[in-house]
C-alpha positions in Angstrom: -15.0 12.3 5.8 -15.2 15.4 8.0 -15.5 18.9 6.5 -12.1 20.0 7.7 -9.2 19.9 5.3 -6.9 17.1 4.7 -3.1 17.6 4.7 -0.6 15.4 3.0 3.0 15.5 4.1 4.7 14.3 1.0 3.2 14.1 -2.5 4.5 10.9 -4.1 2.7 8.0 -5.7 0.7 6.8 -2.6 -0.3 10.3 -1.7 -1.4 10.8 -5.3 -3.5 7.6 -5.2 -5.3 8.8 -2.0 -5.8 12.4 -3.3 -7.3 11.0 -6.5 -9.6 8.8 -4.4 -10.7 11.7 -2.2 -11.6 13.8 -5.3 -13.5 11.0 -6.9 -15.4 10.6 -3.6 -16.5 14.3 -3.8 -13.9 16.1 -1.7 -13.1 19.5 -3.0 -9.5 20.1 -4.2 -9.6 23.3 -2.1 -9.9 21.2 1.0 -6.6 19.4 0.3 -3.2 20.8 1.0 0.1 19.0 0.3 3.5 19.9 1.7 6.0 18.8 -0.9 9.5 20.3 -1.1 10.2 19.2 -4.7 9.0 21.9 -7.1 8.4 19.4 -10.0 6.1 17.4 -7.7 4.2 20.5 -6.6 3.6 21.5 -10.2 2.4 18.0 -11.0 0.0 17.8 -8.0 -1.4 21.3 -8.7 -1.9 20.5 -12.4 -3.2 17.0 -12.0 -5.5 17.5 -9.0 -5.9 21.3 -8.5 -4.9 21.0 -4.8 -2.8 23.5 -2.8 0.8 22.3 -3.0 3.3 24.2 -0.9 7.0 23.9 -0.3 6.9 24.0 3.5 4.7 23.7 6.5 2.8 26.7 7.8 -0.3 27.7 9.8 -2.6 26.4 7.1 -1.9 22.9 8.4 -3.8 23.8 11.6 -7.1 23.5 9.7 -6.5 19.9 8.9 -8.6 17.3 10.7 -6.7 14.5 9.0 -2.9 14.5 8.3 -1.5 11.8 6.0 2.3 11.1 6.4 3.5 10.0 3.0 7.2 10.8 3.1 10.1 8.4 2.8 10.7 6.8 6.2 14.3 8.2 6.4 13.0 11.7 5.8 10.2 11.5 8.4 11.9 13.2 11.3 13.1 16.1 9.1 9.7 16.5 7.5 7.8 16.3 10.8 9.7 19.0 12.8 8.2 22.0 11.0 4.7 20.4 10.9 4.5 19.6 14.6 3.3 23.0 15.9 0.2 22.8 13.7 -1.0 19.2 13.5 -1.3 17.9 17.1 -5.2 18.1 17.1 -5.5 16.1 13.9 -6.0 12.4 13.2 -2.7 11.1 12.0 -2.5 8.5 9.2 0.9 7.0 8.2 1.6 5.2 4.9 5.3 5.1 5.7 6.9 1.7 5.7 8.6 0.7 8.9 7.9 3.8 11.0 6.2 2.7 14.2 3.1 4.5 15.4 4.9 5.7 18.6 7.3 7.6 16.4 4.4 9.4 14.8 3.0 10.2 18.2 6.3 11.7 19.3 6.7 13.7 16.2 3.1 15.0 15.8 2.0 15.3 19.4 -1.2 13.3 18.7 -2.1 9.9 20.2 -4.7 9.4 17.5 -2.5 7.5 15.0 -3.4 4.9 12.4 -0.5 3.2 10.7 -1.1 1.6 7.3 0.5 -0.6 4.8 -1.0 -0.1 1.3 0.3 -1.5 -1.9 0.9 -0.1 -5.4 -2.3 -1.4 -7.1 -4.0 1.4 -5.1 -2.9 3.5 -8.0 -5.6 1.9 -10.1 -8.2 1.4 -7.3 -7.3 -2.3 -6.8 -5.0 -2.2 -3.8 -5.3 -3.6 -0.3 -4.1 -1.8 2.8 -3.4 -3.2 6.2 -4.5 -0.8 9.0 -3.6 -0.6 12.7 -5.2 1.8 15.1 -3.7 2.9 18.4 -6.2 2.6 21.3 -6.9 6.4 21.3 -8.4 6.1 17.8 -12.2 6.2 18.0 -14.9 4.6 15.9 -15.5 7.8 13.9 -11.7 8.0 13.3 -11.7 4.5 12.0 -14.6 5.3 9.7 -12.7 8.3 8.4 -9.6 6.3 7.6 -11.7 3.6 5.9 -13.3 6.3 3.7 -9.8 7.6 2.8 -8.7 4.2 1.5 -12.1 3.0 0.1 -11.4 4.5 -3.4 -8.0 2.7 -3.6 -9.3 -0.8 -2.9 -9.8 -3.0 0.1 -8.8 -2.4 3.7 -8.0 -4.9 6.4 -7.7 -4.0 10.1 -5.1 -5.9 12.2 -5.1 -6.1 16.0 -1.4 -5.7 16.7 1.0 -3.3 15.1 3.6 -6.1 14.7 1.1 -7.7 12.3 1.8 -5.0 9.8 5.2 -6.5 9.3 3.5 -9.7 8.0 1.1 -7.5 5.9 4.2 -5.8 4.4 5.7 -9.2 3.5 2.4 -10.5 1.9 0.6 -7.6 0.3 2.9 -4.6 0.6 5.7 -6.4 -1.3 3.3 -8.8 -3.0 2.9 -7.1 -6.3 6.6 -7.6 -7.0 6.2 -11.3 -6.5 3.5 -11.4 -9.2 5.6 -9.3 -11.5 8.5 -11.7 -10.9 6.4 -14.7 -12.0 5.1 -12.8 -15.0 8.7 -12.1 -16.0 9.5 -15.8 -15.7 6.4 -16.8 -17.8 7.3 -14.3 -20.5 10.9 -15.7 -20.6 9.5 -19.2 -21.0 7.1 -18.0 -23.7 10.0 -16.6 -25.8 12.0 -19.8 -25.3 9.1 -21.8 -26.6 8.7 -19.7 -29.7 6.1 -17.1 -28.8 6.8 -13.4 -28.8 7.4 -11.5 -25.6 4.1 -9.6 -26.2 2.2 -12.8 -26.6 3.8 -14.2 -23.4 3.0 -11.1 -21.5 -0.6 -11.0 -22.6 -1.1 -14.7 -21.7 0.7 -14.4 -18.4 -1.2 -11.2 -17.2 -4.6 -12.5 -18.3 -3.9 -15.8 -16.5 -2.9 -14.1 -13.2 -5.9 -11.7 -13.4 -8.3 -14.5 -14.2 -7.0 -16.9 -11.6 -7.1 -14.2 -8.9 -10.7 -13.4 -9.8 -11.7 -17.0 -9.8 -10.0 -17.5 -6.3 -11.9 -14.5 -5.0 -15.3 -15.6 -6.3 -15.1 -19.3 -5.7 -16.0 -20.9 -2.4 -13.2 -23.5 -2.9 -9.8 -23.1 -1.3 -6.7 -22.3 -3.4 -5.5 -25.9 -2.9 -8.8 -27.3 -4.2 -8.8 -24.9 -7.2 -5.2 -26.0 -8.0 -6.2 -29.7 -7.8 -9.1 -29.1 -10.2 -6.7 -28.2 -13.0 -3.9 -30.7 -12.1 -4.9 -34.0 -13.7 -2.5 -36.7 -12.8 -0.2 -37.3 -15.7 -1.2 -34.1 -17.5 0.7 -31.0 -18.4 -0.2 -29.0 -15.2 0.9 -32.0 -13.1 4.2 -32.1 -14.9 4.8 -28.4 -14.1 3.7 -28.6 -10.5 5.8 -31.7 -9.9 8.8 -29.9 -11.4 8.2 -26.9 -9.0 7.8 -29.2 -6.0 11.0 -31.1 -6.9 12.9 -27.8 -7.0 11.5 -26.7 -3.7 9.8 -23.6 -5.1 6.9 -23.7 -2.5 9.1 -23.8 0.6 11.5 -21.3 -1.0 8.7 -18.8 -1.6 7.4 -19.2 2.0 11.0 -18.6 3.2 11.1 -15.4 1.0 8.0 -14.0 2.7 9.6 -14.7 6.1 12.7 -12.8 4.9 10.5 -9.9 3.9 8.8 -9.8 7.3 12.2 -9.9 9.1 13.4 -7.0 7.0 10.3 -5.0 7.8 11.0 -5.6 11.5 14.6 -4.4 11.0 13.5 -1.2 9.2 11.0 -0.5 12.0 13.7 -0.7 14.6 16.0 1.5 12.5 13.2 4.1 12.1 12.6 4.2 15.9 
């Protein structure tokens, strides 16, 4: 990271995850400024991180070499207007869902824009973020963005901005899919006589362990599934039931629906 300050426009969960990562990586809290109109959020940010949290934009933003846009997409235009006079020389990073990079260019006055799609496991350092850089973003800029996201988990660059809609469908929304299946497993556990807490422990450990195995194994997910699906066994019975009910195709269709919605939100956000 450069020695100039970092400005966050918006101080919600994702901004907090990135600020915490910067501090763990050695950045001084005095080098971080957050523009956050909600007083309760400002108090939390100052107390938790020791950063400068202010209600509105002012000339202090001009010292920022990196500006992170972390407001709700529908509030972007309103938030950007008072910041624009001070941020045009900075590298711009957006964590806003749907807002296209051209909109950030228009609002900030800078062509150096990286648009990202992180996910909520970033809050515990186990997220993954899709990153797209406009052509004006240089090698050093990319390295700076990678350093910003490194403490929150993995990063994956995509070549086309439209690819971020697919990233949104897979990993941006993905944690909710995992929680959905954990909910179903807990329900089944209680119906089969276990407690909800037992079901939750079993389901969460199973997801975490299976994901770790998939990451460390050279085998494909299909091969790993087949390893534990003995014909005529319990897993085979469960997989067969899922296939008969069309769960696989329905899940794929759901991801396509998420991508389509991401495209719609992008158009609506300009």
